[in-house]
Each structure stands twice: as structure tokens, then as C-alpha cells.
N, C-alpha and C positions, 0 to 999 in steps of 0.2 A: 221328198223334193228332189227331182233328178239332176246330176250334176252334167253339166253338157259342154263345156270348155273344156280343150284340150289341158292336162297336167303331165309334167315329166315323169317320168316313172322314177321309182322309189322315193318318192317325197313324202307320200303317206304313212298311215298306220297300219300293221296287221289286224285281221280281225282276229279276235280272241286274244290277241296280245296283251299286254302289260298294260298302254296306254289305253287301248279299248274297256278292257275290264275295270279301268280306274275310271274311266269315264263313267261306264253302267253303275259304278256303284256309288259314284257324286251325284249321278242324276237319282237312282233310287235312296239315299238318304237326305240328299242335300236339296233336291229341288221338289222331289216328292214326299217323302217320309218327313222332315221335319217341317215345312210350310203346312201339312194337312194336320197333322199333329197341332200346329198352333191355330190353324182355323176353328179345330175345337174348341179352343180357351176363349176364342171370340162372341161378345154378344152381334145380336143380328143385323146389328148397323155397321161395324166393322167387318163383319162376312161380307156384308154387300160391297163394301168398300175394298176387301182384298178380291172379291169376283172380277167388279170392273177393273182393277190395275191389271189381271190376270188378261181378261179380254183386250183390253188396250195394248197393253205391252205385244199381245198376237198379232192383232191386226197391223198395229204401228211395226212389226219388224217383217209382218209381209210387204208392205207397201215399200220399206227402205230396201229390202233385196230385189223388189222389181224393179225401182229405179236405179239400182246397181248396175243392172244387167241393161235397162234401156238408154241412160245417160251415155253409157261408151260407146254404143251400138252393139253391144254383146247378144241382144236377147235373140233367144230362140224358142219354137215351139213348144217346147218340154216345158220353158219356164212361164207357162200360162197356168194361173194360178187356179188347176181344175184337178189335183190330187186328192186323193184320201185325207188326207190331211189336213189340207185345205178345207174340204167339208166341214172337219171339225174345228177348224179357225172359225168359220162362218157361224158354226150353229154356238160356240162359246160366247161371240162377240154380240150375237143377238142375244143369246139368254142373258149374261151378265148385264142388261138394259133393260131387257121383259123376259123374265124367264117363263118358261114353257116345258111343258111334262114331254112333248114329241122332240123338242131338242136336246134335253137329256136323254132320252132315251137312245137318239142318232148318236151322239157321245159316248152312251155306255155300249151300245151293239155294234160300233163302227171304229171310235176313237181308240180306245184302249188300246185294242189288241192289235191295231193299224202302227200306233205308236211303239208298243212293245217292239214289233216286225223291222220298224225302220232304225230304233237304234241298235236292234242285235245284229242287224244285218245292215248296216248304213252304205247307200251306192255314192257317199262322200268320204268314203275311206282312203279314197286315192289323193286326198287332200292332207296338209299337216294336221296333227290332232289342233296343235292352238292356232291354225288358219282361224281367221275370224269367221268365214263361213260355217267351217266345221263347228264352231264353238257356239254359232247362233241355232245351225242344226240340231245340234245336241240340248241345247237350253229351250227350245223352240217347243220341241219335241216331249221334254219334258215339263213343259206345262200344259200341255196339251192332255197329258196324262192326268198331272195334277188337281186339274178343273173339275173333273166328273167322281175321282175318287174323293176330294173334299166332301163333294153333296153326300156320296157312299157311307162315309164313315161319321156324317152327322143326320143322318137317315134324313136328308131331304130332298131324297129322289130316291125311290126302290122300282128296281127293275120291274118289267111287268111284259112277258113273253106275249101277252095278248096286242101288244102295240107295234110288235115287229112287221104287221100290216103294213100302219101307216110309215114305218122306218122304209119300207120295199118300196112306197109310192117317192118318197124322196130319193132312194139312192135310184131308181130304177131311171127316171129321166137326166139326171146328173151322170151315170154312167153309159148311158145312151148317147148324150153332148159329146162325151171324152171319147168314144169309141169313134163317132160320127167326126170329131176332130183329127183323131188320130189317122181316119182314112183319109182328111181332106189334106193334112198338112203336114202329116209323116212325123206328128208326136207320138208319145209314148204316155200319154195322161193316164193314173191308175194304172200301168204295168200291163193294160190291157193289149199291145201290141206283143210284149217282151217282158219277160220276168225280171224284176229287179237283180241287175248283176250281183253276183255272190251270193245270192239265197238260197233256201232249197226248192223256192219254185223254178229254177233256171233246170234241173233234172226233171222234174215235173212237167214241164212245158215240152221237154224235148218227148216226153213220154207219152202225152196227150196229144201231141201235133195238132191237128184243125178242131180237137174237144176242148183246147185251152179255155176258153170262156166258160162254156159248161162246165168243166170241171172247177174253175174260178167259183163259181155261183153253188157247187156242190159242197166246197170247202166252206164257205161262207156257213152253210145251213151247219154244216159240223162244228164249228166255232159257233155258232150262237146256240148249238146244243150245249155245248161245255159252258156257255157264260150263264145260258138261262135255267137249267137243270137247278142248281142248288136252291133258286130263287122256287121254284116250282114247290120242291121237295117242301122246305123250310114255310110255304104257304098252305099246306096241307092242313087241315085243322086238327087232325090229331098231334101236330109238332106244335101247334099251335097252345096246346091246354099246358 
């Protein structure tokens, strides 16, 4: 999610500084690792309650954030809840109510790596680490990664590269809507207009120029190759024996 309000210089935390690394370790262990392990120890009823808790927490936090900008009149086009992580929130919320294979494929193919990129290169680093907005961002992105990881470790979901066509049918109109809004209201939804500040995509955008969006699609295919190749290999008949 993109930060748009002006922030005084020098109040944030440096990327890969002590505070940032500490936050990453806490997310990895405290928000993802330990809860994912505990999930494996639960029965089906309690697992469903845990999924419901995460789903409602995510959608609830998003609503609170939207209201926090709307009420004082600080809302801007970049606050429209149509970022890539927002798609993950919607997929998780629907899945916790009515589980679906496509929803879980969207989480695996788009949410996990998107969350990783968001917390490794947070565009809210200009704010203090203990700022309520920063804490919400780290916590929310941790939950976004936790949900599909819980499903993976318990084998309630197994990635299937053949479902990527359906994922594209979800992603294409979503990205098209974001692109249209970017052109219309001057937002930067899904970072289709400009790369996330401080991320590796900034120099890549400078290099790609007008081919920035086609390059994003190519990089997505590369990410999918990395994510799905292990599962394709594992599904080979010779490895199943």
C-alpha cells in the first residue's frame, strides 16, 4: 500500500537497518512461522476458526485504514484499495468464508511473493517503525503470507500451474482497472505507473522506459516459473514412486 501524506525527513527507518531487519525476523517467526506450526496442530474445526479470524482481521484492518484517511479528509487516489496486496485480502476473505481452489491459487501465485516484496522494500519506511500505520502494514502483510502458507504446510492446497490461466483471467481485468484509474485520477495502483520507491524496480523502470508494463508481465512469468517448477518436478510420475 502506498504512503501519500507528507512525512518529515529523518523520522523513518532505513531499509535493512537494525529496525527493519528486526521487523522482518519478527514477521518470519512471530507472525508466520509459529502460527503456521500451531495451525498444523489444530483439528478441522479450529483450523476453520483460525482462517476466519485472519480473514476478518485483514478486511477489518483495511476498512479501518480507509476510514482513517476518509474521516479527516486526507484521502488520495493512491488509497483506493486496489493494490496487489488488496487482491490478496479479498481472496483470503472470500476463501475463509467459502474455500475455493482458484482463490488459493491467486494467493500462492500473487500474494506470497507480493507480500515478500512489500516488507523487504516497504514504501512506508519514511514513517517511524513504531508508528501505528507502519505496525499495521507489517502485521497485515505478515497475515497475507501466513494464510496461504498455512494451507501449504497442511496440504489443504497444492499449487497447480494449469490454474495460471484462470489466475490471469482474474488478474487481467483487475490490472486493467488499476491502469485505467491511474490514467484517469493520477494514482499509482499496483505500481503500474511508477515503480515502488526504494525497490529494485526503480532502476529497472528507468531502463525499460515505455516497455515498463510489458517487462512487469515478463517478470511475473519468471516469478511463476520459480514458484511452480518445484511442484511440476514433484508431480512427475518417477518422483511419486
